[in-house]
VEXBADREN-995169 format. One line per 10 residues: their letters; for each residue z, y, x of N, C-alpha, C. Coordinates in nm, 4 decimals, padded with zeros to 6 digits, m for minus. Each point is the difference from the previous one (the first is absolute). Last residue first. Layout:
residues N
A	Z:Y:X:Z:Y:X:Z:Y:X; ...;
END
This chain:
residues 163
XXXXXXXXXX	09.1659:10.5721:07.1487:00.0936:00.0819:m00.0767:m00.0780:00.1159:m00.0591; m00.1020:m00.5314:00.2173:m00.0415:00.1365:m00.0321:00.1097:00.0703:m00.0774; m00.1099:m00.4791:00.3333:00.0896:00.0824:m00.0815:m00.0601:00.1386:m00.0192; m00.1583:m00.5552:00.1257:m00.0042:00.1426:00.0313:00.0828:00.0782:m00.1017; m00.2192:m00.5022:00.1146:00.1378:00.0449:00.0143:m00.0044:00.1477:00.0409; m00.3952:m00.2619:m00.0500:00.0839:m00.0734:m00.0921:00.1462:00.0387:00.0080; m00.3672:00.1475:00.2839:m00.0124:00.0668:m00.1302:00.0824:m00.0719:m00.1065; 00.0415:00.0406:00.5486:00.0010:m00.0989:m00.1072:m00.0019:00.0727:m00.1341; m00.2003:00.1771:00.4968:00.1106:00.0014:m00.0952:m00.0201:m00.1017:m00.1119; m00.3208:00.0569:00.3553:00.1285:00.0000:00.0696:00.1165:m00.0138:m00.0980;
XXXXXXXXXX	m00.5062:m00.2035:m00.1014:00.0684:00.1262:00.0223:00.1382:m00.0181:00.0598; m00.3634:m00.3358:m00.0995:00.0699:00.0459:m00.1195:00.0729:00.1325:00.0156; m00.2711:m00.2155:00.3576:m00.0717:m00.0278:m00.1252:00.0647:00.0688:m00.1204; 00.1942:00.0213:00.4364:m00.1323:00.0610:00.0098:m00.0769:m00.0139:m00.1311; 00.4098:m00.2191:00.0364:00.0216:00.1441:m00.0119:m00.1332:00.0732:00.0083; m00.0083:m00.4581:00.0806:00.0235:00.0271:m00.1424:00.0246:00.1486:m00.0247; m00.0512:m00.1439:00.4427:m00.1272:m00.0244:m00.0690:00.0142:00.0256:m00.1508; 00.3862:00.0221:00.2755:m00.0867:00.1160:00.0150:m00.1319:m00.0196:m00.0730; 00.4353:m00.2585:m00.1812:m00.0895:m00.0031:00.1161:m00.0896:00.1228:00.0021; 00.4456:00.0795:m00.2646:m00.0954:m00.1101:00.0038:m00.0861:00.0095:00.1254;
XXXXXXXXXX	00.3472:00.2726:m00.2851:00.0495:m00.0680:00.1195:m00.0849:m00.1264:00.0156; m00.0592:00.5077:m00.2592:m00.0226:m00.1445:00.0019:00.0601:m00.0550:00.1289; 00.2103:00.4479:m00.1974:m00.1093:m00.0527:00.0816:m00.0146:m00.1509:m00.0202; 00.1758:00.3762:m00.3537:00.0464:m00.1152:00.0759:m00.1150:m00.0530:00.0839; 00.1541:00.5031:m00.2402:m00.0977:m00.1056:00.0171:00.0594:m00.1104:00.0857; 00.1456:00.4612:m00.3223:00.0422:m00.0971:00.1011:m00.1015:m00.1140:00.0001; 00.0843:00.5434:m00.1972:m00.0882:m00.1148:00.0152:00.0557:m00.0894:00.1090; 00.2414:00.3790:m00.1312:m00.0960:00.0040:m00.1103:m00.0909:m00.1231:m00.0010; 00.5122:00.1731:00.1972:m00.1126:m00.0909:00.0219:m00.0877:m00.0015:m00.1250; 00.4215:00.2361:00.0348:m00.1166:00.0753:00.0475:m00.1218:m00.0889:00.0272;
XXXXXXXXXX	00.4343:m00.1713:m00.1411:m00.0647:00.0745:m00.1081:m00.1230:00.0781:00.0463; 00.1593:m00.4657:00.2347:00.0473:00.1380:m00.0063:m00.0825:00.0782:m00.1015; 00.0780:m00.5317:m00.0322:m00.0961:00.0966:00.0533:00.0535:00.1409:m00.0201; 00.1580:m00.5528:00.0266:00.0404:00.1324:m00.0466:m00.0926:00.0997:00.0680; m00.1156:m00.5349:m00.1144:00.0336:00.1030:00.0983:00.0415:00.1303:m00.0679; 00.0895:m00.4844:m00.2240:m00.1085:00.0958:00.0146:00.0399:00.1065:00.1013; 00.2472:m00.4631:00.0657:m00.0130:00.1061:m00.1015:m00.1218:00.0872:00.0251; m00.0504:m00.4853:00.1930:00.1129:00.0918:00.0008:m00.0224:00.1065:m00.1059; m00.3234:m00.3220:00.0918:00.1040:m00.0706:00.0739:00.1236:00.0866:00.0151; m00.4593:m00.0419:m00.3588:00.0911:00.0797:00.0827:00.1069:m00.0875:00.0638;
XXXXXXXXXX	m00.5432:m00.0572:m00.1768:00.1383:m00.0399:m00.0277:00.0884:00.0715:00.1012; m00.5385:00.0282:m00.2221:00.1034:00.0484:00.0931:00.1345:m00.0593:m00.0412; m00.4367:m00.0454:m00.2329:00.0461:m00.1084:00.0883:00.0998:00.0450:00.1067; m00.2214:00.2934:m00.3241:00.0870:m00.0928:m00.0727:00.0542:m00.1108:00.0900; m00.1119:00.4865:00.1950:m00.0802:m00.1109:m00.0501:00.0963:m00.0992:m00.0628; 00.1497:00.5023:00.0178:00.0126:m00.1292:00.0674:m00.1034:m00.0952:m00.0577; 00.1575:00.5624:00.0168:m00.0965:m00.1000:m00.0431:00.0206:m00.1253:00.0844; 00.3355:00.4129:m00.1384:m00.0362:m00.0911:00.1087:m00.0975:m00.1007:m00.0569; 00.1625:00.5239:m00.1526:m00.0434:m00.1348:m00.0358:m00.0372:m00.0758:00.1266; 00.3226:00.4663:m00.1807:m00.1067:m00.0586:00.0787:m00.0279:m00.1428:m00.0437;
XXXXXXXXXX	00.3872:00.1764:m00.1782:m00.0292:00.1013:00.1005:m00.1044:m00.0580:00.0949; 00.2255:m00.0934:m00.5303:m00.0766:m00.0452:00.1157:m00.0324:00.1174:00.0910; 00.4432:00.0018:m00.3077:m00.1446:00.0190:m00.0117:m00.0691:m00.0418:00.1284; 00.4791:00.0178:m00.0861:m00.0630:m00.1293:m00.0245:m00.1519:00.0121:m00.0101; 00.3105:00.3725:00.0534:00.0057:m00.0813:00.1217:m00.0622:m00.1387:m00.0183; 00.0269:00.3095:m00.3734:m00.0828:00.0564:00.1071:m00.0022:m00.0897:00.1233; 00.0978:m00.2343:m00.4713:00.0631:00.1030:00.0827:m00.0912:00.0414:00.1162; m00.2681:m00.1866:m00.4066:00.1280:m00.0396:00.0570:00.0565:00.1101:00.0858; m00.5223:m00.1496:m00.1417:00.1155:00.0434:m00.0786:00.1300:m00.0493:00.0632; m00.4809:00.1279:00.2384:00.0923:m00.1112:m00.0257:00.1196:00.0482:m00.0797;
XXXXXXXXXX	m00.4105:00.2256:00.1843:00.0484:00.0180:m00.1377:00.1031:m00.1064:m00.0369; m00.2247:00.0049:00.4169:00.0586:00.1345:m00.0062:00.0561:00.0291:m00.1382; m00.2310:m00.4076:00.0839:00.1312:00.0030:00.0651:00.0662:00.1353:m00.0058; m00.4501:m00.0661:m00.1582:00.0986:m00.0618:m00.0891:00.1410:00.0121:00.0576; m00.3570:00.1521:00.2705:00.0090:00.0810:m00.1219:00.1081:m00.0528:m00.0936; m00.0937:m00.2501:00.3871:00.0614:00.1282:00.0366:00.0162:00.0895:m00.1224; m00.2259:m00.4088:m00.0587:00.1427:m00.0228:00.0275:00.0708:00.1298:00.0379; m00.4706:00.0147:m00.0656:00.0690:m00.0303:m00.1252:00.1506:m00.0152:00.0234; m00.2694:00.0489:00.3792:00.0008:00.1245:m00.0770:00.0761:m00.0188:m00.1307; m00.0703:m00.3805:00.2640:00.0980:00.0898:00.0607:00.0089:00.1319:m00.0754;
XXXXXXXXXX	m00.3303:m00.3091:m00.1365:00.1342:m00.0516:m00.0271:00.1063:00.0949:00.0549; m00.4416:00.0929:00.1075:00.0202:00.0235:m00.1429:00.1408:m00.0434:m00.0416; m00.1420:m00.0906:00.4437:00.0303:00.1426:m00.0217:00.0228:00.0347:m00.1471; m00.1170:m00.4570:00.0969:00.1294:00.0416:00.0558:00.0278:00.1492:m00.0181; m00.4149:m00.2402:m00.1060:00.0947:00.0183:m00.1113:00.1344:00.0523:00.0520; m00.3653:m00.1313:00.2843:m00.0047:00.1400:m00.0418:00.0853:00.0262:m00.1238; m00.0633:m00.4411:00.1692:00.0862:00.0771:00.0917:00.0053:00.1469:m00.0387; m00.2956:m00.2732:m00.2415:00.1384:m00.0397:m00.0280:00.0964:00.0794:00.0888; m00.4599:00.0469:00.0834:00.0364:00.0669:m00.1254:00.1465:m00.0265:m00.0343; m00.1704:m00.2337:00.3600:00.0177:00.1417:00.0369:00.0346:00.0820:m00.1240;
XXXXXXXXXX	m00.1075:m00.4447:m00.0717:00.1304:00.0089:00.0652:00.0276:00.1431:00.0460; m00.4186:m00.1064:m00.1836:00.1002:00.0141:m00.1041:00.1403:00.0059:00.0609; m00.4088:00.1703:00.3023:00.0476:m00.1243:m00.0620:00.1019:00.0303:m00.1092; m00.2340:00.3631:00.2092:m00.0873:m00.1124:00.0369:00.0411:m00.1308:m00.0676; 00.1508:00.4307:m00.2629:m00.0080:m00.0261:00.1433:m00.0841:m00.1245:00.0254; 00.0641:00.1573:m00.4439:00.0086:00.1265:00.0734:m00.0239:m00.0192:00.1492; m00.0291:m00.3732:m00.2897:m00.0560:00.1036:m00.0871:m00.0045:00.1349:00.0730; m00.0290:m00.4906:00.2616:00.0890:00.0895:m00.0718:m00.0744:00.0967:m00.0897; m00.1222:m00.5260:00.1722:m00.0283:00.1433:00.0194:00.0928:00.0859:m00.0864; 00.1449:m00.4863:00.1843:m00.0587:00.0648:m00.1176:m00.0288:00.1471:00.0296;
XXXXXXXXXX	00.2286:m00.3143:00.2973:m00.1388:m00.0483:m00.0171:m00.0745:00.0723:m00.1120; 00.4650:00.0827:00.0948:m00.0741:00.0373:00.1206:m00.1466:m00.0428:m00.0083; 00.3028:m00.1244:m00.3444:m00.0263:00.1443:m00.0048:m00.0821:00.0453:00.1201; 00.1448:m00.4480:m00.0135:m00.1023:00.0229:m00.1022:m00.0359:00.1484:m00.0087; 00.3521:m00.1194:00.2888:m00.1269:m00.0538:00.0497:m00.1130:00.0249:m00.0994; 00.4451:00.1204:m00.1265:m00.0580:00.0884:00.1009:m00.1364:m00.0501:00.0470; 00.1158:m00.1616:m00.4818:00.0864:00.0128:00.1176:m00.0722:00.0868:00.1032; m00.0459:m00.0297:m00.5659:m00.0588:00.0037:00.1337:00.1062:00.0085:00.1087; 00.0533:00.0116:m00.4988:m00.0473:m00.1300:00.0450:m00.0540:m00.0049:00.1410; 00.0247:00.4743:m00.2141:00.0595:m00.1175:m00.0643:m00.0666:m00.1268:00.0517;
XXXXXXXXXX	m00.0841:00.4855:00.0987:00.0290:m00.0992:00.1035:00.0608:m00.1288:m00.0579; m00.1138:00.4183:m00.2450:m00.1222:m00.0420:00.0709:00.0211:m00.1155:00.0996; 00.3767:00.2006:m00.2538:m00.0909:m00.0877:m00.0766:m00.1251:m00.0418:00.0781; 00.4375:00.2704:00.0953:m00.0797:m00.0816:00.0918:m00.0965:m00.0949:m00.0710; 00.3546:00.3077:m00.1792:m00.0997:00.0819:00.0697:m00.0935:m00.0815:00.0892; 00.4540:00.0188:m00.3450:m00.1204:m00.0823:m00.0024:m00.1140:00.0826:00.0588; 00.5379:00.0564:00.1066:m00.1163:00.0605:m00.0654:m00.1189:m00.0948:00.0124; 00.5848:00.0146:00.0420:m00.1265:m00.0681:00.0260:m00.1112:00.0669:m00.0795; 00.5319:00.0449:00.2052:m00.0915:00.0708:m00.0888:m00.1391:m00.0508:00.0352; 00.5566:m00.1414:00.0785:m00.1412:m00.0153:00.0357:m00.0851:00.0662:m00.1067;
XXXXXXXXXX	00.5479:m00.0134:00.2065:m00.0950:00.0398:m00.1026:m00.1412:m00.0240:00.0522; 00.4129:m00.3075:00.1773:m00.0433:00.1392:00.0001:m00.0962:00.0274:m00.1134; 00.1708:m00.4367:00.0976:00.1066:00.0836:m00.0563:m00.0346:00.1483:m00.0014; m00.2933:m00.4810:m00.0319:00.0179:00.1181:00.0843:00.0994:00.0920:m00.0676; m00.2980:m00.5107:m00.0610:00.1296:00.0696:m00.0042:00.0021:00.1188:00.0967; m00.4443:m00.1847:m00.2424:00.0691:m00.0104:00.1289:00.1335:00.0725:m00.0115; m00.3250:00.0044:m00.3535:00.0834:m00.1211:00.0010:00.0750:m00.0195:00.1321; m00.3216:00.3524:m00.0742:00.1199:00.0277:m00.0797:00.0946:m00.1199:m00.0022; m00.4196:m00.0479:00.2058:00.0843:00.0899:00.0797:00.1307:00.0280:m00.0739; m00.3220:m00.2472:m00.2260:00.0490:m00.0800:00.1134:00.0923:00.0830:00.0883;
XXXXXXXXXX	m00.2289:00.2099:m00.3604:00.1109:m00.0851:m00.0463:00.0593:m00.0875:00.1112; m00.3790:00.2781:00.1157:00.1212:00.0760:m00.0334:00.1127:m00.0890:m00.0530; m00.4652:m00.1391:00.1042:00.1046:m00.0184:00.1014:00.1304:00.0675:m00.0384; m00.4138:00.0251:m00.2648:00.0469:m00.1389:00.0055:00.1187:m00.0211:00.0950; m00.1916:00.4493:m00.0405:00.0618:m00.0507:m00.1232:00.0452:m00.1460:00.0089; m00.0128:00.2797:00.4530:m00.0993:m00.0196:m00.1048:00.0677:m00.0704:m00.1171; 00.1915:00.3558:00.4075:m00.0335:m00.1402:m00.0211:m00.1123:m00.0079:m00.1033; 00.3413:00.3519:00.3181:m00.1302:m00.0099:m00.0640:m00.0298:m00.1486:m00.0103; 00.4974:00.2442:00.0532:m00.0959:m00.1071:00.0267:m00.1289:00.0243:m00.0773; 00.5126:00.2124:00.1886:m00.1198:00.0322:m00.0761:m00.1069:m00.1002:00.0385;
XXXXXXXXXX	00.5660:00.0089:00.0331:m00.1280:m00.0461:00.0530:m00.1108:00.0358:m00.0983; 00.5470:00.1455:00.1515:m00.1017:m00.0064:m00.1043:m00.1315:m00.0403:00.0655; 00.4426:m00.1531:00.2591:m00.0813:00.1164:m00.0361:m00.0891:m00.0251:m00.1212; 00.4988:m00.2220:00.1032:m00.1423:m00.0244:00.0241:m00.0846:00.1186:m00.0471; 00.5041:m00.0239:00.1757:m00.0710:00.0527:m00.1167:m00.1485:m00.0214:00.0261; 00.2555:m00.1797:00.3228:00.0966:m00.0140:m00.1096:m00.0536:00.0578:m00.1310; m00.2809:m00.2224:00.4069:00.0269:00.1336:m00.0534:00.0909:m00.0117:m00.1216; m00.1761:m00.3815:00.2507:00.0420:00.0947:00.1028:00.0377:00.1382:m00.0519; m00.1492:m00.3760:m00.2847:00.0906:m00.0580:00.0988:00.0602:00.1063:00.0917; m00.3435:00.1061:m00.3205:00.1333:m00.0187:m00.0600:00.1019:m00.0464:00.1026;
XXXXXXXXXX	m00.4451:00.0369:00.1395:00.0480:00.1343:m00.0335:00.1395:m00.0071:m00.0623; m00.2216:m00.4034:00.0940:00.0520:00.0629:00.1215:00.0448:00.1433:m00.0245; m00.1892:m00.2446:m00.3645:00.1214:m00.0663:00.0482:00.0574:00.0716:00.1220; m00.4186:00.1438:m00.1717:00.1107:00.0347:m00.0894:00.1318:m00.0560:00.0528; m00.3852:m00.1305:00.2324:00.0285:00.1418:00.0208:00.1176:00.0441:m00.0874; m00.1610:m00.4312:m00.0671:00.0735:00.0084:00.1274:00.0346:00.1452:00.0298; m00.2665:m00.0788:m00.3750:00.1342:m00.0565:m00.0243:00.0847:00.0073:00.1265; m00.4540:00.1195:00.0276:00.0790:00.1043:m00.0643:00.1423:m00.0482:m00.0288; m00.3184:m00.3070:00.1634:00.0410:00.0946:00.1045:00.0905:00.1082:m00.0578; m00.1909:m00.2981:m00.3035:00.1000:m00.0698:00.0817:00.0501:00.0906:00.1126;
XXXXXXXXXX	m00.3502:00.1718:m00.2721:00.1250:m00.0162:m00.0754:00.1079:m00.0689:00.0834; m00.4832:00.1227:00.0967:00.1131:00.0598:00.0724:00.1341:m00.0249:m00.0668; m00.4440:m00.1257:m00.1684:00.0109:m00.0639:00.1310:00.1188:00.0523:00.0807; m00.1281:00.1793:m00.4336:00.0561:m00.1348:m00.0128:00.0206:m00.0697:00.1347; 00.0008:00.5165:00.0461:m00.0723:m00.0771:m00.1003:00.0571:m00.1418:00.0024; 00.1738:00.5084:00.1844:00.0204:m00.1442:m00.0164:m00.0891:m00.0555:m00.1104; 00.1773:00.4577:00.3405:m00.1089:m00.0537:m00.0806:00.0234:m00.1493:m00.0141; 00.3735:00.4229:00.0967:m00.0789:m00.1130:00.0478:m00.1092:m00.0346:m00.0990; 00.4514:00.3618:00.1526:m00.1235:m00.0174:m00.0747:m00.0761:m00.1177:00.0594; 00.5359:00.2469:m00.0188:m00.0962:m00.0905:00.0626:m00.1236:m00.0024:m00.0881;
XXX	00.4021:00.4029:00.0741:m00.0445:m00.1155:m00.0767:m00.1002:m00.0807:00.0830; 00.4352:00.3212:00.1682:m00.1416:m00.0012:m00.0333:m00.0328:m00.1257:m00.0788; 00.4657:00.3127:00.0726:m00.0602:m00.1312:00.0041:m00.1470:00.0117:m00.0374;
END
């Protein structure tokens, strides 16, 4: 079983509740979820019912109080915009989740075998996909207009798997 990773600040709490709900609805054993958040949002996330294990790290302090539109208007520290900086948190989150997941306490068959990154606004209409053990990377193509694909890329950075 692989784990899930997501980013969530205060603007994603309602979306995260739907993600938690759909993960529980379709998976008899809800996956462990690794979450980068910020100090004010962590208690809100902890208040969302979820039967699986969640591991939350306070790592999004630079984005407190900001939604995507505000981040897109704000110059970034590393990249052109603060939203680009926010998106660059994904590899850090995935690295942390992969490192932590390999040390998951419990039986060998319960340890995380890879991480599926999901934007907090993803909801599932069925069980998590079963991925063959030889799959190291899985990408999801955008199913959007060509003009948007030209602007944002062919693959959805909000749904990707790493082992």
